[in-house]
C-alpha positions in Angstrom: 109.4 108.8 132.5 108.0 105.1 133.4 110.1 102.3 132.6 107.3 101.0 130.2 107.6 104.3 128.2 111.4 103.9 128.2 111.2 100.6 126.5 108.7 101.7 124.0 111.0 104.9 122.9 114.0 102.8 123.1 112.5 100.2 120.5 110.8 102.7 118.2 113.9 105.0 118.0 115.9 102.1 117.3 113.6 101.0 114.5 113.6 104.6 112.8 117.5 104.8 113.2 118.2 101.6 111.3 115.5 102.2 108.8 116.9 105.6 108.0 120.4 103.7 107.3 119.0 101.1 105.2 117.5 104.1 103.3 120.7 106.0 103.2 122.7 103.3 102.1 120.2 102.7 99.1 120.9 106.2 98.1 124.9 106.0 98.5 125.3 102.9 97.0 123.4 104.1 93.9 125.4 107.3 93.9 128.6 105.5 94.0 127.8 102.9 91.3 127.9 100.4 94.1 131.5 101.3 95.3 132.7 98.6 97.8 134.0 101.3 100.2 130.8 103.5 100.3 129.3 101.4 102.8 132.0 101.6 105.1 132.1 105.4 104.4 128.5 105.5 105.6 128.7 103.5 108.6 131.8 105.4 109.7 129.8 108.7 109.3 126.8 107.1 111.1 128.8 105.6 114.1 130.4 108.7 114.4 127.2 110.8 114.8 126.0 107.8 117.3 129.0 108.6 119.6 128.5 112.3 119.2 125.0 112.2 120.2 125.8 109.9 123.2 128.5 112.3 124.4 126.4 115.2 123.9 123.4 113.5 125.7 125.6 113.2 128.8 125.4 117.0 129.3 121.6 116.5 130.0 122.3 113.6 132.6 124.2 115.2 135.5 121.0 116.9 137.3 119.3 115.2 140.1 116.2 114.4 138.0 115.1 110.7 138.9 113.2 108.0 136.9 109.5 108.6 136.5 110.1 112.4 136.3 107.7 113.4 133.4 109.5 116.6 132.9 112.5 115.0 131.3 110.3 113.9 128.5 110.4 117.1 127.1 113.8 117.2 126.2 113.4 113.8 124.7 110.6 114.7 122.4 112.6 117.8 121.5 115.4 115.7 120.6 113.1 113.5 118.8 111.3 116.0 116.8 114.7 117.6 115.7 116.3 114.5 114.8 113.5 113.1 112.5 113.1 116.3 110.4 117.2 116.4 109.7 117.0 112.8 109.2 114.3 113.3 106.4 116.3 115.7 104.8 119.4 113.5 104.4 118.1 112.0 100.9 117.3 115.4 99.3 120.5 116.6 100.6 122.5 113.8 98.8 120.7 114.9 95.5 121.7 118.5 96.2 125.1 117.3 97.1 125.7 115.0 94.1 124.9 117.9 91.7 127.4 120.2 93.3 130.0 118.2 94.9 129.2 114.4 94.3 128.0 112.6 97.3 130.7 112.5 100.0 129.7 115.8 101.5 126.2 114.6 102.3 127.9 112.1 105.1 128.4 115.2 107.4 124.6 115.5 107.5 124.4 111.5 108.0 126.6 112.3 110.9 124.6 115.0 112.3 121.2 113.1 111.9 122.7 109.9 113.7 124.1 112.2 116.6 120.5 113.6 117.1 119.1 109.9 116.7 121.7 108.6 118.9 121.2 110.9 122.0 117.8 109.4 122.4 118.8 106.1 123.8 121.3 107.3 126.6 118.4 110.0 127.7 116.0 107.3 128.0 118.2 105.0 129.9 119.1 108.0 132.2 115.6 109.2 132.8 113.6 106.0 132.6 115.5 103.7 134.9 115.2 104.2 138.6 118.8 104.0 140.5 118.3 101.1 142.6 119.5 97.5 142.9 117.6 96.6 139.5 119.2 99.4 137.7 121.6 97.1 135.6 118.7 94.6 134.8 116.4 97.3 133.5 119.1 98.8 131.3 119.7 95.5 129.7 115.9 95.5 128.9 116.0 99.0 127.5 119.2 98.1 125.3 117.2 94.7 124.4 114.4 97.0 123.3 116.5 99.2 121.2 118.1 96.3 119.5 114.8 94.5 118.7 113.4 97.8 117.4 116.7 98.3 115.3 116.5 94.7 114.0 112.7 95.1 113.3 113.7 98.4 111.3 116.3 96.8 109.2 114.2 93.8 108.4 111.0 95.7 107.6 112.2 98.6 106.0 114.8 96.4 103.8 112.7 93.6 102.8 109.5 94.9 102.7 109.5 98.7 102.3 111.8 98.8 99.6 109.8 96.0 97.7 106.4 97.6 98.1 107.2 101.4 98.2 109.3 104.0 96.3 112.1 106.0 98.2 110.0 108.9 98.7 107.2 107.1 100.3 109.6 105.1 102.5 111.2 108.4 103.5 107.9 110.0 104.5 106.5 106.8 106.1 109.7 106.7 108.4 109.5 110.2 109.3 105.8 110.3 110.2 106.4 107.1 112.5 109.1 109.4 114.1 106.6 112.3 114.5 104.3 110.0 115.6 106.9 109.2 118.5 107.4 112.5 119.3 103.7 113.0 119.8 103.3 109.9 122.0 106.3 111.6 124.2 104.6 114.8 124.4 101.4 113.5 125.5 103.1 111.7 128.3 105.2 114.5 129.4 102.8 116.1 132.1 102.2 119.4 130.0 99.2 121.4 131.0 96.4 121.2 128.6 97.2 124.4 126.6 100.9 123.5 126.4 100.0 120.0 125.1 97.8 121.4 122.7 100.7 123.7 121.2 103.0 120.8 121.2 100.8 118.4 119.7 99.6 121.3 116.9 103.5 121.8 116.2 103.9 118.2 115.6 101.0 117.9 113.1 102.3 121.0 111.1 105.7 119.4 111.0 104.0 116.5 109.6 101.9 118.2 107.2 105.1 120.1 106.0 106.9 116.8 105.7 103.8 115.5 103.4 103.8 118.7 101.3 107.6 118.9 100.8 108.2 115.2 100.4 107.4 115.0 96.6 109.3 118.2 95.8 112.4 117.3 97.8 112.5 113.7 96.5 111.7 114.7 92.8 114.0 113.0 90.2 116.2 111.7 93.1 117.7 108.9 90.9 118.2 111.2 88.2 120.2 113.8 90.6 122.3 110.9 92.0 123.3 109.4 88.4 124.2 112.5 86.4 125.4 114.7 89.3 126.8 117.8 87.7 125.3 117.0 84.5 121.8 117.1 85.8 119.6 119.4 84.2 115.9 120.6 84.9 114.8 118.4 81.9 116.5 115.3 83.0 114.1 112.5 83.7 114.3 108.6 83.2 112.0 106.9 81.1 111.6 104.1 83.4 112.4 103.7 87.2 111.9 100.3 88.9 112.5 99.8 92.6 112.6 96.6 94.5 114.3 95.2 97.7 117.0 94.1 95.3 117.8 97.4 93.8 116.8 100.3 91.7 116.8 99.9 88.0 116.7 103.2 85.9 116.0 103.4 82.1 117.1 106.7 80.1 115.2 108.2 77.4 117.6 106.4 74.6 117.1 103.0 76.3 120.1 103.0 78.4 119.9 100.7 81.4 121.7 101.5 84.7 121.3 99.0 87.7 122.1 100.3 91.1 123.7 103.4 89.3 125.9 101.6 87.1 125.6 101.0 83.3 124.0 97.9 82.8 123.5 97.6 79.0 121.1 98.9 76.4 118.1 97.9 74.6 119.4 96.4 71.3 119.5 93.1 69.5 120.7 94.3 66.4 124.4 93.4 65.3 124.0 95.6 62.5 123.4 98.6 64.5 125.3 97.4 67.5 125.2 99.9 70.3 126.1 97.8 73.4 128.7 95.3 72.4 125.9 92.8 71.1 128.7 91.2 68.5 130.0 89.3 71.6 126.7 87.4 72.1 126.6 86.4 68.4 130.2 85.4 68.9 129.1 82.1 71.0 128.5 80.5 67.6 132.2 81.1 66.5 133.3 79.8 69.7 131.1 76.7 70.3 130.4 74.2 67.4 127.0 73.5 68.6 125.7 75.0 71.7 122.4 73.2 72.8 122.2 74.0 76.4 123.2 77.5 77.8 123.2 79.0 81.3 123.2 82.6 81.4 123.9 84.4 84.9 122.5 88.1 84.8 119.2 89.3 82.6 119.7 92.9 82.7 118.0 94.6 79.7 117.0 91.0 78.2 119.0 92.1 75.0 121.7 89.3 75.3 119.3 86.8 76.5 117.0 87.6 73.3 120.0 86.9 71.0 121.4 83.9 72.9 117.9 82.3 72.7 118.1 82.7 68.8 121.5 81.0 68.4 121.1 78.5 65.6 120.5 74.9 67.5 119.9 76.0 70.7 117.5 73.8 72.8 117.5 75.3 76.2 118.5 78.7 77.9 118.4 78.9 81.6 118.7 82.4 82.9 119.6 83.1 86.6 119.0 86.7 87.8 119.3 87.7 91.3 116.7 90.9 91.0 113.2 90.3 90.1 112.9 93.8 88.7 114.5 93.0 85.6 111.8 90.6 84.6 109.5 93.5 85.1 111.8 95.8 82.9 111.9 92.9 80.3 108.1 92.5 80.4 107.8 96.3 79.4 109.9 96.2 76.4 108.4 94.6 72.9 111.9 93.9 71.5 112.9 91.6 74.5 109.8 90.7 76.5 109.3 87.3 74.1 111.9 85.7 75.9 109.7 85.7 79.2 107.2 83.1 77.3 109.7 81.5 75.1 109.5 77.7 75.8 113.2 77.1 75.2 114.0 79.7 78.2 113.6 79.6 81.8 114.1 82.5 84.1 115.0 81.9 87.6 115.2 84.4 90.5 118.4 83.6 92.3 121.8 84.4 93.1 123.9 82.7 90.4 126.7 81.5 92.5 124.1 80.1 95.0 122.0 78.3 91.9 125.3 76.6 90.8 125.9 75.5 94.4 122.3 74.0 94.7 122.4 72.3 91.2 124.7 69.5 91.0 126.3 68.6 87.6 125.4 65.0 88.3 121.8 66.2 88.2 122.0 67.3 84.9 123.3 71.0 85.5 125.7 70.9 82.8 126.1 73.2 80.0 127.8 73.8 76.7 128.3 77.4 77.5 128.0 79.6 80.7 127.6 83.3 79.9 127.9 86.4 82.1 127.7 89.8 81.0 129.3 90.7 84.3 129.1 94.3 85.8 132.0 96.5 86.5 134.8 94.5 88.2 135.3 97.0 90.9 131.8 97.1 92.3 130.7 95.6 95.8 130.6 91.9 95.8 131.7 91.2 92.4 134.3 88.9 93.2 131.8 86.6 94.0 131.6 86.0 90.3 135.1 86.7 89.2 137.3 84.9 91.9 139.1 81.4 91.2 136.7 79.7 93.4 133.9 80.7 91.2 135.6 79.8 88.0 136.2 76.3 89.3 132.6 76.1 90.0 131.5 77.3 86.6 134.2 74.6 85.3 132.4 71.7 87.3 129.0 72.6 85.5 130.6 72.8 82.0 129.7 69.6 79.6 132.9 68.5 77.5 134.1 70.6 75.3 132.2 73.5 77.1 133.0 77.4 77.5 132.7 79.7 80.4 132.5 83.2 78.6 132.2 86.3 80.9 132.7 89.9 80.8 136.0 91.3 82.4 135.1 94.8 81.9 138.7 95.0 80.8 140.2 94.2 84.1 143.8 92.8 83.8 143.3 90.9 87.1 140.3 89.3 86.1 141.7 88.3 82.6 144.8 86.8 84.3 142.7 85.0 86.6 140.7 83.2 83.9 143.9 82.5 81.9 145.4 81.0 85.0 142.3 78.8 85.9 141.9 77.4 82.4 144.4 75.7 80.2 142.8 77.4 77.2 141.7 80.9 77.2 140.7 83.7 74.6 140.0 87.2 75.2 137.0 88.4 72.7 136.9 92.2 73.1 136.4 92.5 76.9 135.1 89.1 77.5 137.2 86.3 78.5 136.3 82.7 76.8 137.7 79.8 78.8 137.8 76.2 78.6 139.4 72.8 79.5 139.1 72.0 75.6 141.0 74.0 72.8 139.3 77.4 72.0 139.1 78.8 68.3 137.1 81.6 67.0 136.5 79.5 63.9 135.7 81.9 61.0 133.6 79.3 59.1 131.4 78.7 62.0 131.3 82.7 62.4 130.1 83.3 58.9 127.7 80.2 59.3 126.1 81.8 62.3 125.8 85.3 60.9 124.5 84.1 57.6 121.9 81.9 59.2 121.1 84.0 62.3 117.4 85.4 62.5 115.6 87.0 65.6 111.7 86.7 65.2 112.1 85.7 61.5 114.2 88.7 60.6 117.8 87.9 59.4 120.4 89.5 61.4 122.3 91.0 58.5 120.4 91.7 55.1 122.8 90.5 52.7 120.5 91.5 49.6 122.0 94.9 49.7 125.7 95.9 48.9 126.0 97.6 52.1 124.8 94.5 54.0 127.1 92.2 52.2 130.0 94.5 52.7 129.3 94.5 56.6 128.9 90.8 56.5 132.3 90.5 55.2 133.8 93.1 57.6 132.4 91.2 60.4 133.4 87.8 59.3 137.0 89.0 59.2 137.0 90.0 62.9 138.1 86.2 63.2 141.3 87.0 61.7 142.2 89.3 64.5 143.6 86.5 66.6 146.8 86.3 64.0 147.4 90.0 64.3 148.6 92.2 67.0 146.0 92.2 69.7 143.7 95.4 69.9 141.4 96.4 73.0 138.2 95.6 70.8 139.9 92.3 69.1 140.8 88.8 69.8 143.9 87.8 72.0 145.4 84.2 72.7 145.9 82.8 76.2 150.0 83.3 75.9 149.6 87.0 74.9 147.2 87.6 77.9 149.3 86.3 80.4 152.4 88.0 79.1 150.5 91.3 78.9 149.2 91.0 82.3 152.4 89.6 84.3 151.8 92.2 87.2 148.1 91.6 87.6 147.0 89.5 90.6 144.9 86.3 90.4 141.6 87.2 92.1 140.5 84.9 94.9 137.5 84.9 97.5 139.8 86.4 100.0 141.8 88.9 98.4 138.9 90.7 96.4 141.4 92.5 94.3 139.1 94.1 91.6 136.9 95.6 94.5 140.0 97.1 96.6 142.4 98.3 93.8 141.0 101.6 94.7 139.1 102.7 97.8 137.4 105.5 96.3 136.8 106.1 92.8 134.3 108.8 91.1 132.9 108.0 87.6 132.2 110.4 85.1 128.4 111.1 85.0 126.9 109.8 81.8 
């Protein structure tokens, strides 16, 4: 093997290996609902495989073969061929494993694939570098080529492929790049003509088989990863949107899952509330006149639709990190109006970064900051639930402003909020916190419900006896602050602090909500 070929093989193999790892992480993150420990487990399996592959490769590096010996390319070609086929099969195996045993068993195949891919670099280094006084220098170049290829694989697959192609297409493209490398190695391996033709024919057949099998092997992969043991042959998502920022799926009944975790439902009706939308209407009871609101997170757009119709609202700014949600909202008549509403601005950015970049002194102060936050135990959620973030949000509140966000019933998060602000109240599983006294005002609540309209239609039809009864029951919700707290009711700051005395305050450093449980397995929907 020539040194030039060694550099090419090292670079391309690095590209393939890291591209697959990016793909595998997308799958495992979805299957685990974004469990923080999932990446660590994937990385452990991957690195274990690399180590095993490197060790096994040593058995092929003990003969007297020298650099430039084309015969050694045959072993590398064989390794690369098997490695690519096995690596291609990892994603379908995750789907199969999720249906039978959940996702962890598939990590064994990740390790095997990494072992096969990891064996290529030491083989290339051994057979592609002459044993002379420049061996060390050449070895550094081979490793540099591998690093450059690996970085390119991460960047191109992570930021380009994931944004333009669905999962099955990316898996197929990576496998075909790998088979192209096998063909190149075989062509340079010094085979006699007849044997070379057989080799290249085998590679072509393998490519054809993968092209034919990919649609079936990857069929409804997201459904298998989400529904797991409850997956049936008729199970199919209504909509799937894949971007570099994540995977958004919608069930036939309009339930949205972002990155595999429940993310809401399409519904703006408080009368037929199936997504806790009452909490959005509740802003009218908490703040006397919210004119300027910041909402972090768009999701289905249902909350944004309701908030944009709050009586007296002048402007709503929505910051959403995943542009896929704007595509989702645009596809659904009930909520797509917010994208053209002159009162609404949708910004694609990270919520915390946006707050850092927009100074309160430059007008970035709001009467209410709203976050219908995702599950408190998902990866990176500390960025939106820590004491530090609450101080950042506080700096962007107008006088009397309210920070109103979903704790997903985490006692740690509820205590953190009640500790960070002098005034706090739990509304269902939301926390409303402020530097000014907080009241879920019954008169404001009644007035909000009575005057609330969406696209010209009243939120509650009080012309019927049933509607009037529902209205009265909903208005009575405000009385809950004077009663024994329930999980769906109101609770004062004093009671929250007493109930959560054993909980911990969340900081950027301790990341408490994410690591309360290293592993957790959610019940499939």
